[in-house]
N, C-alpha and C positions, 0 to 999 in steps of 0.2 A: 505495499499500499503507500503512496503518496500521500504527504503532509506540506503543508507550506504555514508558515506563520509570519505576522509581521509583530516585531519586540520594539522594544523602548530603547534607547542609548547607543544604537547601533552606527557608530560616524563613520567611521574610517577601514583599511587592511588590516590595523595592529586588532581590533576590535574583531574582524570577522576572521582571522587567525586564530585567537583563543577560542573563538566558540566552534571552530571548524575542529581544533586537536581535542576540545573536552567532547563534542560527541562523537568523534573517532572512536573514543574511549569507552563510548556503552555499545553493549552488546544489541542487534538488530538494527544498529542504526547505519545506513549507509547512504551512498550517493547525494551528501552534504552538500549545498552550495548556499553561502550568503553572500548576500548581496548589499552592504551599503548604503547604495545609491535610493534604494526604497526602503531600507529598513527589513528585508523581508530573507528567510533563512527555509531551505525548502529541503527534504529528505526523503527515503525510503525506510520502512521498518516495517516489522514482523506481524506483531499484537498489537492490539488495541491500547491496552496498558503503556508500551511503548514508546507512546504519545506523551503521555502525561508524564514519564521519567522525564524525556525532552524538556518539558514545557518547566519541568523542578530542576531541572541542570542549569538551564536558563536563565531562571532567578537565584542560582543561587552563585552564578556567576556575573550579576549586575543586567542579564538584559530580559526583564519579565514581558513577556507577552503584553501585549497593545491594551487586551481587558482586564489586565493584573494592576497592582498599584505600584506606582515606580516611587519610591521614599528616597529622601535623601542617603541613609545607607545601601540601597542598591545604584542610587546613581555612584556615589564614592566606589564602591564595588567593582563597576562597570568602566571605570577611571583607572583602575588598579590593573583589572583583565585587559583594557586596551594597551595601557603600558608594559604589560608583560609580552601580551603579542606583538608588540613595535621591538623587545628587545632579542624573543627565541627567533633562533632560527630553523 
């Protein structure tokens, strides 16, 4: 199955790199594509639960879906995630 999510705080390639790396580590998640221009993430998954796992992972690294709360803590977390993505090779 395929899904596409619109997320908050996704601004650049550093964000995209972190998101891609974190989602690649999840079981059953493949074909990950992150588009900073329109803040979307698309991916393939195996089970319905996998989509919720992705949403929870995104929230934990600072990129909540558009229908979720975007607190100051989430924004700060995304800033750190973005910087980590920019610095990693």
